[in-house]
C-alpha positions in Angstrom: -209.0 92.6 196.8 -206.5 94.9 195.1 -203.4 92.8 195.4 -202.1 89.3 195.8 -198.4 88.3 196.5 -196.8 85.1 195.5 -193.8 84.1 197.7 -191.7 81.0 197.6 -190.1 78.7 200.1 -186.8 78.9 198.1 -185.3 80.6 195.1 -186.5 79.0 191.9 -189.6 77.5 193.6 -191.6 78.7 190.6 -192.8 82.1 191.8 -192.2 83.8 188.4 -194.0 81.1 186.5 -197.0 81.1 188.8 -197.3 84.8 188.6 -197.1 84.7 184.8 -199.7 82.0 184.6 -202.1 83.9 187.0 -201.6 87.1 185.0 -202.6 85.3 181.7 -205.5 83.4 183.4 -206.9 86.6 184.9 -206.3 88.7 181.8 -208.3 86.1 179.7 -211.1 86.5 182.2 -211.3 90.2 181.6 -209.5 91.4 184.8 -207.4 94.5 184.6 -204.2 93.0 186.0 -200.5 93.9 186.2 -197.4 92.2 187.7 -195.1 93.7 190.3 -191.7 92.7 191.7 -190.6 95.1 194.4 -187.0 93.9 194.4 -185.3 91.6 191.9 -181.7 90.3 191.7 -181.1 89.1 188.1 -178.8 89.5 185.2 -181.5 88.9 182.6 -183.3 92.2 182.0 -185.5 94.0 179.5 -185.8 97.5 178.2 -189.2 99.2 178.6 -190.8 101.4 175.9 -189.9 104.5 178.0 -186.2 103.4 178.2 -186.2 101.9 181.6 -184.6 98.6 182.7 -186.5 95.9 184.6 -186.1 92.2 185.3 -186.8 89.9 182.3 -189.3 87.7 184.1 -191.4 90.8 185.1 -191.4 91.9 181.5 -192.7 88.4 180.5 -195.5 88.7 183.1 -196.4 92.1 181.6 -196.8 90.3 178.2 -198.9 87.7 180.0 -201.3 90.6 181.0 -201.3 92.0 177.5 -199.3 95.0 178.6 -196.1 96.8 177.7 -193.5 96.4 180.4 -193.0 99.5 182.6 -190.4 100.5 185.2 -193.1 100.7 187.9 -193.5 96.9 187.7 -190.0 96.3 189.0 -188.8 99.5 190.9 -185.6 97.9 192.3 -183.3 95.7 190.2 -180.0 94.5 191.4 -177.5 93.2 188.8 -174.6 91.3 190.5 -171.1 92.4 189.4 -169.1 90.5 191.9 -169.9 88.0 194.7 -170.4 91.0 197.1 -171.5 93.9 194.9 -174.1 94.8 192.4 -175.3 97.6 190.2 -178.5 99.1 191.7 -181.2 100.2 189.4 -184.1 102.3 190.7 -187.2 103.1 188.7 -185.5 101.7 185.6 -182.3 103.8 185.8 -178.9 103.2 187.2 -178.6 104.6 190.7 -175.1 103.4 191.5 -172.9 100.5 192.6 -173.1 99.0 196.1 -171.7 96.2 198.1 -174.1 93.9 200.0 -173.6 95.8 203.3 -174.1 99.2 201.8 -177.3 98.0 200.0 -178.6 96.5 203.2 -178.4 100.0 204.8 -179.8 101.6 201.7 -183.0 99.5 201.7 -184.8 102.0 203.9 -184.5 104.5 201.0 -185.2 101.8 198.4 -188.5 101.1 200.3 -189.7 104.6 199.4 -189.1 103.9 195.7 -190.9 100.6 195.9 -194.0 102.0 197.7 -194.3 104.9 195.4 -194.2 102.6 192.3 -196.7 100.4 194.0 -199.1 103.3 194.5 -198.8 104.4 190.9 -199.4 100.8 189.6 -202.4 100.0 191.9 -204.0 103.3 190.9 -204.1 102.1 187.2 -205.1 98.5 187.6 -207.9 96.5 189.4 -205.5 93.9 190.6 -201.7 93.7 190.9 -200.0 90.4 191.5 -196.7 90.9 193.3 -193.8 88.4 193.3 -191.4 87.9 196.2 -187.7 87.1 195.9 -185.8 84.2 197.4 -187.6 83.1 200.6 -189.5 85.1 203.4 -187.7 82.8 205.9 -184.3 84.4 205.4 -184.2 85.8 208.9 -180.9 87.6 208.4 -182.5 89.8 205.8 -185.7 90.6 207.6 -184.7 94.1 208.8 -186.1 96.7 206.3 -187.2 93.9 204.0 -188.8 95.1 200.8 -188.8 91.8 198.9 -191.1 89.5 200.8 -193.1 89.8 204.0 -191.8 93.2 204.8 -193.4 94.5 201.6 -196.6 92.4 202.1 -197.0 93.9 205.6 -196.4 97.4 204.3 -199.1 97.2 201.7 -201.4 94.8 203.6 -201.8 92.2 200.9 -202.5 88.4 201.2 -199.8 85.9 200.3 -199.7 82.5 198.6 -196.6 80.4 199.4 -195.2 78.2 196.6 -192.9 75.2 197.2 -191.1 73.0 194.7 -191.8 69.3 195.3 -189.2 68.3 192.7 -186.5 69.4 195.1 -187.8 67.0 197.8 -188.9 67.8 201.3 -191.9 69.9 200.3 -193.7 69.5 203.6 -190.6 70.6 205.5 -190.3 73.6 203.1 -193.8 74.8 203.8 -194.0 74.0 207.5 -190.5 75.3 208.2 -191.1 78.5 206.3 -194.4 79.2 208.1 -192.8 78.5 211.5 -190.1 81.2 210.8 -192.7 83.9 210.1 -194.2 86.2 212.6 -197.8 85.7 213.7 -199.1 88.5 211.4 -197.2 87.1 208.5 -198.6 83.7 209.0 -202.1 85.2 209.2 -201.7 86.9 205.8 -200.5 83.6 204.2 -203.9 82.4 202.8 -202.9 79.6 200.5 -200.2 77.0 199.8 -199.2 75.9 196.3 -197.1 72.8 195.5 -195.3 73.1 192.2 -193.7 70.7 189.7 -195.5 67.5 190.9 -194.9 64.3 189.0 -196.9 61.1 189.6 -200.2 60.0 191.0 -201.9 62.7 193.0 -203.6 60.0 195.1 -200.3 59.2 196.7 -199.9 62.9 197.7 -203.4 63.5 199.1 -202.8 62.1 202.6 -199.8 64.6 202.9 -202.0 67.5 201.7 -204.6 66.6 204.4 -201.9 66.5 207.0 -200.4 69.8 205.8 -203.8 71.7 206.1 -204.4 70.2 209.5 -200.8 71.0 210.7 -200.7 74.6 209.4 -204.4 75.6 209.2 -203.7 76.8 205.6 -205.6 75.5 202.5 -203.6 73.9 199.7 -204.7 76.2 196.8 -203.3 73.8 194.2 -200.8 71.2 193.1 -199.3 72.1 189.8 -197.8 69.4 187.6 -194.3 69.5 186.2 -194.6 70.9 182.6 -192.2 69.2 180.3 -190.6 71.4 177.7 -191.9 74.7 179.2 -189.4 77.4 178.1 -190.2 80.9 179.1 -187.9 84.0 179.7 -185.9 83.0 182.7 -185.2 85.3 185.6 -181.6 84.2 185.9 -181.0 80.4 186.1 -178.9 78.8 183.4 -178.9 75.1 182.8 -175.8 73.4 181.4 -177.6 70.8 179.2 -177.4 70.6 175.5 -180.6 71.4 173.5 -182.0 68.6 171.4 -182.1 68.9 167.6 -184.2 66.7 165.4 -181.6 66.9 162.6 -178.6 68.9 163.8 -177.2 71.1 161.1 -175.3 73.6 163.2 -173.5 72.9 166.5 -173.2 76.0 168.8 -171.0 76.1 171.9 -171.6 78.8 174.5 -169.3 79.4 177.5 -171.3 79.7 180.7 -169.7 82.9 181.9 -169.9 83.6 185.6 -171.7 86.9 185.0 -173.6 85.9 181.9 -176.4 88.3 181.2 -179.5 88.2 179.0 -178.9 84.6 178.1 -182.5 84.6 176.9 -180.7 85.4 173.6 -180.2 81.7 173.4 -183.8 80.6 173.7 -184.6 80.8 170.0 -181.5 78.6 169.3 -182.5 76.1 172.0 -185.9 75.7 170.2 -184.5 75.5 166.7 -185.0 72.0 165.3 -181.6 72.0 163.5 -179.4 73.7 166.1 -177.6 71.8 168.8 -176.7 74.3 171.5 -174.3 73.3 174.3 -173.6 75.5 177.4 -170.1 74.7 178.6 -169.4 75.2 182.3 -166.2 75.5 184.3 -163.8 72.6 183.9 -165.6 71.3 180.8 -163.8 70.9 177.5 -165.3 72.7 174.5 -167.2 70.2 172.4 -167.0 69.9 168.6 -168.8 73.0 167.3 -169.4 75.0 164.1 -170.0 78.2 166.0 -168.7 79.6 169.3 -171.1 82.1 170.7 -169.8 84.5 173.3 -172.9 85.8 175.2 -173.5 89.0 177.1 -171.8 89.7 180.4 -172.4 92.1 183.3 -168.6 92.1 184.1 -167.0 91.8 180.7 -163.3 92.1 181.7 -163.7 89.7 184.6 -165.5 87.2 182.5 -162.9 87.5 179.8 -160.3 86.6 182.4 -162.4 83.5 183.3 -162.5 82.5 179.6 -158.7 82.7 179.5 -158.3 80.7 182.7 -160.6 78.0 181.3 -158.5 77.7 178.1 -161.0 79.2 175.7 -158.6 81.6 174.0 -156.4 78.9 172.3 -159.6 76.9 171.7 -161.2 79.8 169.8 -158.1 80.4 167.7 -157.9 76.7 166.8 -161.6 76.7 166.0 -161.1 79.6 163.6 -158.0 77.9 161.9 -160.3 75.0 161.1 -162.9 77.2 159.5 -165.3 77.7 162.4 -167.2 80.9 163.1 -167.4 83.1 166.2 -170.3 85.4 167.2 -170.2 87.8 170.1 -173.3 89.5 171.6 -172.9 92.7 173.7 -170.2 91.8 176.2 -169.1 88.9 174.0 -168.8 91.4 171.1 -166.6 93.6 173.3 -164.3 90.6 174.1 -163.6 90.1 170.4 -161.8 93.5 170.2 -158.2 94.5 171.0 -158.8 95.9 174.4 -161.5 96.7 177.0 -160.8 100.0 178.9 -162.7 100.7 182.2 -160.9 103.7 183.7 -163.7 104.4 186.2 -164.3 100.8 187.3 -167.9 100.8 186.0 -168.0 97.0 185.7 -165.4 96.0 188.2 -161.8 96.9 188.9 -160.6 100.0 187.1 -158.0 99.5 184.4 -157.6 98.0 180.9 -157.4 94.4 179.7 -156.4 93.0 176.3 -159.2 91.6 174.3 -159.1 88.5 172.1 -157.8 90.6 169.2 -160.2 89.1 166.6 -161.7 92.4 165.5 -159.8 95.7 165.0 -161.6 97.7 167.7 -161.4 98.6 171.3 -164.1 99.3 173.9 -164.3 102.0 176.6 -166.7 101.7 179.4 -168.5 105.1 179.9 -171.0 106.5 182.3 -174.6 106.4 180.9 -175.9 103.0 180.1 -177.5 102.6 176.6 -181.1 101.4 177.1 -183.2 101.3 174.0 -185.5 99.1 171.9 -184.2 99.1 168.3 -185.0 97.8 164.9 -183.3 97.7 161.5 -181.8 95.3 158.9 -178.9 93.1 158.2 -176.4 95.2 156.2 -174.2 94.5 153.2 -172.7 91.1 153.8 -169.0 90.3 153.4 -166.7 87.6 152.1 -167.7 84.1 153.1 -171.3 85.0 154.0 -174.4 84.0 152.0 -177.2 86.4 150.9 -179.3 88.0 153.5 -178.9 91.8 153.1 -182.0 93.8 154.1 -183.6 91.2 156.3 -185.4 93.0 159.2 -184.1 92.6 162.7 -185.3 94.0 166.1 -184.3 93.7 169.7 -182.8 95.9 172.5 -179.6 97.3 173.7 -178.3 97.3 177.3 -174.6 98.2 177.6 -172.2 100.8 179.0 -169.4 100.3 176.5 -168.6 102.4 173.4 -166.6 100.6 170.7 -164.4 102.2 168.1 -162.0 101.0 165.4 -161.7 100.1 161.7 -163.6 96.8 162.2 -166.8 98.8 162.6 -166.5 99.9 159.0 -167.9 96.4 158.2 -171.1 96.5 160.4 -173.3 93.5 160.8 -176.5 95.5 161.2 -178.1 98.8 160.5 -180.2 99.9 163.5 -182.4 102.9 163.3 -180.1 104.4 160.6 -176.8 103.8 162.4 -174.3 100.9 161.9 -174.0 98.3 164.6 -171.5 95.5 165.2 -168.8 94.2 162.9 -167.9 91.3 160.5 -164.3 90.3 159.9 -163.1 90.4 156.3 -163.2 86.6 156.0 -166.7 86.5 157.5 -165.6 84.1 160.3 -165.9 86.6 163.2 -168.9 88.8 163.8 -170.4 90.7 166.7 -173.2 93.0 167.7 -174.7 95.0 170.6 -178.2 93.8 169.8 -179.9 91.4 172.2 -182.8 89.3 170.8 -181.3 89.1 167.3 -182.5 85.5 166.9 -186.0 86.1 168.2 -187.8 86.7 164.9 -187.8 83.9 162.4 -186.6 85.7 159.2 -183.7 87.3 161.0 -182.8 84.0 162.7 -182.9 82.2 159.4 -180.6 84.7 157.7 -178.1 84.9 160.6 -177.9 81.2 161.0 -177.2 80.9 157.3 -174.4 83.4 157.8 -173.1 81.2 160.6 -173.1 78.1 158.4 -176.5 76.4 158.7 -177.0 74.8 155.2 -180.4 73.9 153.7 -183.8 74.7 155.0 -184.5 75.0 158.7 -187.6 76.4 160.2 -186.5 79.1 162.6 -188.7 79.7 165.6 -190.9 82.8 166.0 -190.1 83.3 169.7 -192.9 85.8 170.3 -195.5 83.3 169.0 -193.9 80.5 171.0 -194.0 82.7 174.1 -197.7 83.3 173.7 -198.4 79.5 173.3 -196.4 78.8 176.4 -198.3 81.4 178.4 -201.6 80.0 177.3 -200.4 76.5 178.2 -199.4 77.7 181.6 -202.7 79.5 182.2 -204.6 76.4 181.1 -202.6 74.4 183.7 -203.5 76.8 186.5 -207.1 76.8 185.4 -207.2 73.0 185.8 -205.1 72.6 189.0 -205.7 75.6 191.2 -208.8 75.5 193.4 -211.6 76.8 191.3 -213.4 78.4 194.2 -210.3 80.4 195.2 -209.9 81.7 191.6 -213.6 82.6 191.4 -213.4 84.4 194.8 -210.3 86.3 193.6 -212.0 87.4 190.4 -215.2 88.2 192.2 -213.5 90.4 194.8 -211.8 92.3 192.0 -215.0 92.8 190.1 -216.8 94.0 193.2 -214.0 96.4 193.9 -213.2 95.0 197.3 
């Protein structure tokens, strides 16, 4: 067996997690394995070493395999810009902007890109685990499908179908999905996986027996709900506050409609002394020490949403009372005096006023910046504690170029060039760097700048990620059918 595909009865059924766990399990057993997602729609992305852009969850799966992420692992990435349109990324590079109908017609061409990437990847690895998108039962999207069964049929690979029991109706999910597949698609579905189970498995077993009898498909495993599992998300954003053992810093984050790369928040969610609250539409801003404006795929549009939600006066009031504001990427651009998008690269062409908290303006230009970078915190300014020279690293994904006198007080030095800005009073700061809290020393210094007093053990996100992947693999080892796993490994080792 050269390939296996994991599909789901719904979005967020747990496909990405199952693929990541399988990748780590198999890599630990010595299998040369790689992940693949033919088509992904997500605003969380990662920069590959060769300067391509792929979905964040696929990059995590590469880490699970012990690999550097590569554009071949996710040849088509769609980044929504409006309810009807998205930026289309092929082979890691921006191809253009399309509305839903145009992209549906374009899928025949995108299919060629997907199959070429698949051929390159399968030539380099003994086993490739592919991940579907959404559900294979979306009958309106079946024509020229490259995300689910259309892809599986094209490359002739078996499929496991994952369903989320936590949503309820798990038997209806599985039986209904299978009923909507063609005969050949049902035939290639070789296993059913039930995800996020809580309770006594004995109460579920009669249903599992019925399911196998009804569908003729074996239940490959029942995976338990894993409390506290936090891994790089594909897209979903919860609106709950993070727990803090002894809160020393309260951070409020507006849940922008087109929020992107919100994995920047993961290290803060895990910090024992940071209480992070995501604030959704219609919700009042809670008491906070820091307002963090996150990345956005449609900066001007999301800035308009902030204004309609009353954030602009709330931010000014927050600053009057000594609070701090940090903007990351799109959030950094919002802090300036204007955002110019003459060519409509991120939405409607034109210019909108920024929040005016930093003396700079941003112009959207063709040619997205995609790079992994490293550097240090630069000379700090009034109102900020010591931290100069602390190492930082992360990645940049943005179209905008910012200019203005505020940039003469940079927050970071990245690969020998200044990045970001800090206001003269130290209350407002911003950067284009994603992942700036991921490494513990940088997180500790930055959080001190933002007002966290005393000692607080910052989280090493890379080490946390490794522990979570091993935990996930251990869970799959225990709860997936051992004979199925051994047969999968055996077929790979025999070169079948």
